[in-house]
VOGU-3710 file (C-alpha; in Angstrom, 3 decimals, decimal comma):
1> xxxxxxxxxx> -110,855/8,716/120,271  -108,556/9,463/117,344  -105,570/9,436/119,743  -106,642/6,026/121,069  -106,975/4,719/117,499  -103,549/6,219/116,624  -102,003/4,659/119,768  -103,641/1,329/118,967  -102,347/1,499/115,392  -98,839/2,475/116,623
11> xxxxxxxxxx> -98,759/-0,463/119,047  -100,015/-2,784/116,314  -97,286/-1,489/113,964  -94,609/-1,991/116,656  -95,890/-5,522/117,267  -95,804/-6,264/113,529  -92,291/-4,737/113,263  -91,053/-6,970/116,163  -92,615/-10,019/114,501  -90,963/-9,051/111,206
21> xxxxxxxxxx> -87,559/-8,642/112,913  -87,988/-11,965/114,766  -88,940/-13,671/111,481  -85,969/-12,058/109,701  -83,631/-13,363/112,440  -85,159/-16,856/112,191  -84,691/-16,759/108,398  -81,061/-15,565/108,770  -80,269/-18,327/111,288  -81,966/-20,910/109,050
31> xxxxxxxxxx> -80,076/-19,654/105,947  -76,732/-19,793/107,855  -77,464/-23,368/108,971  -78,391/-24,350/105,382  -75,146/-22,752/104,122  -73,073/-24,642/106,768  -74,867/-27,882/105,875  -74,275/-27,222/102,151  -70,563/-26,525/102,695  -70,220/-29,632/104,883
41> xxxxxxxxxx> -71,995/-31,739/102,259  -69,727/-30,286/99,536  -66,619/-31,062/101,623  -67,766/-34,638/102,233  -68,509/-35,035/98,504  -65,065/-33,573/97,610  -63,279/-35,993/99,998  -65,295/-38,932/98,630  -64,562/-37,845/95,054  -60,818/-37,661/95,858
51> xxxxxxxxxx> -60,874/-41,175/97,382  -62,877/-42,509/94,425  -60,495/-40,807/91,987  -57,470/-42,375/93,714  -59,098/-45,814/93,627  -59,964/-45,307/89,967  -56,410/-44,121/89,189  -54,887/-47,225/90,821  -57,385/-49,481/89,051  -56,675/-47,726/85,736
61> xxxxxxxxxx> -52,905/-48,160/86,195  -53,410/-51,897/86,740  -55,666/-52,080/83,679  -53,122/-50,136/81,607  -50,354/-52,550/82,625  -52,527/-55,565/81,797  -53,479/-53,983/78,470  -49,806/-53,173/77,706  -48,755/-56,799/78,307  -51,694/-58,064/76,248
71> xxxxxxxxxx> -50,907/-55,582/73,458  -47,259/-56,729/73,372  -48,362/-60,348/73,028  -50,881/-59,377/70,320  -48,228/-57,307/68,513  -45,818/-60,252/68,462  -48,581/-62,554/67,235  -49,533/-60,005/64,560  -45,880/-59,590/63,507  -45,509/-63,354/63,008
81> xxxxxxxxxx> -48,842/-63,475/61,152  -47,762/-60,561/58,932  -44,496/-62,303/58,106  -46,415/-65,441/57,160  -48,859/-63,416/55,042  -45,963/-61,565/53,363  -44,360/-64,885/52,395  -47,715/-66,098/51,045  -48,172/-62,790/49,184  -44,758/-63,091/47,547
91> xxxxxxxxxx> -45,477/-66,679/46,484  -48,875/-65,637/45,106  -47,311/-62,633/43,347  -44,837/-64,946/41,613  -47,636/-67,328/40,601  -49,657/-64,370/39,263  -46,630/-63,042/37,335  -46,047/-66,434/35,716  -49,776/-66,739/34,929  -49,915/-63,197/33,497
101> xxxxxxxxxx> -46,884/-63,896/31,288  -48,524/-67,070/29,991  -51,806/-65,210/29,374  -49,900/-62,481/27,510  -48,136/-65,082/25,336  -51,485/-66,809/24,682  -53,126/-63,439/23,842  -50,349/-62,510/21,405  -50,544/-65,946/19,790  -54,334/-65,633/19,472
111> xxxxxxxxxx> -53,973/-62,136/17,972  -51,405/-63,434/15,460  -53,705/-66,328/14,466  -56,633/-63,913/14,120  -54,506/-61,525/11,993  -53,415/-64,369/9,707  -57,024/-65,615/9,419  -58,236/-62,071/8,660  -55,599/-61,731/5,913  -56,644/-65,085/4,399
121> xxxxxxxxxx> -60,343/-64,127/4,604  -59,606/-60,737/3,013  -57,644/-62,453/0,207  -60,506/-64,925/-0,392  -63,024/-62,078/-0,430  -60,822/-60,087/-2,870  -60,547/-63,082/-5,217  -64,289/-63,757/-4,965  -65,050/-60,089/-5,679  -62,723/-60,148/-8,727
131> xxxxxxxxxx> -64,518/-63,258/-10,021  -67,899/-61,543/-9,489  -66,655/-58,453/-11,326  -65,347/-60,661/-14,173  -68,660/-62,579/-14,375  -70,598/-59,328/-14,431  -68,288/-57,918/-17,147  -68,747/-61,024/-19,296  -72,519/-60,967/-18,784  -72,609/-57,274/-19,679
141> xxxxx> -70,587/-57,946/-22,860  -72,969/-60,772/-23,893  -75,994/-58,572/-23,292  -74,352/-55,787/-25,232  -73,978/-57,982/-28,330
//
């Protein structure tokens, strides 16, 4: 009976081993097909990417040329505008210089008037103070008598 059980177990193990080998082969075949499909997909994607890149390069070259022409026009326009602004700046600078000179003359004149007024005020105050001192001296003399 033990031999029968051992034989039965051996046959079962052989059957399971065959199934395992068959399954392994199926898995290998499936993995190879997936790898071929992946490589094919990658190749298709690479070819498409190359075509797209070429289209994009051509489109970019056209855009660059358009942008270059536009930039040249803009640069010329800007150059003319800058020249105009420079002329305006020089005119304004001259006006400002003339105005600043006038303001400086006016400031100096105002300072001179203020200095003269301060001298007059100081002289008046000195005279007034002398009179006050004299009045106080006279009053003190009268009180002393």
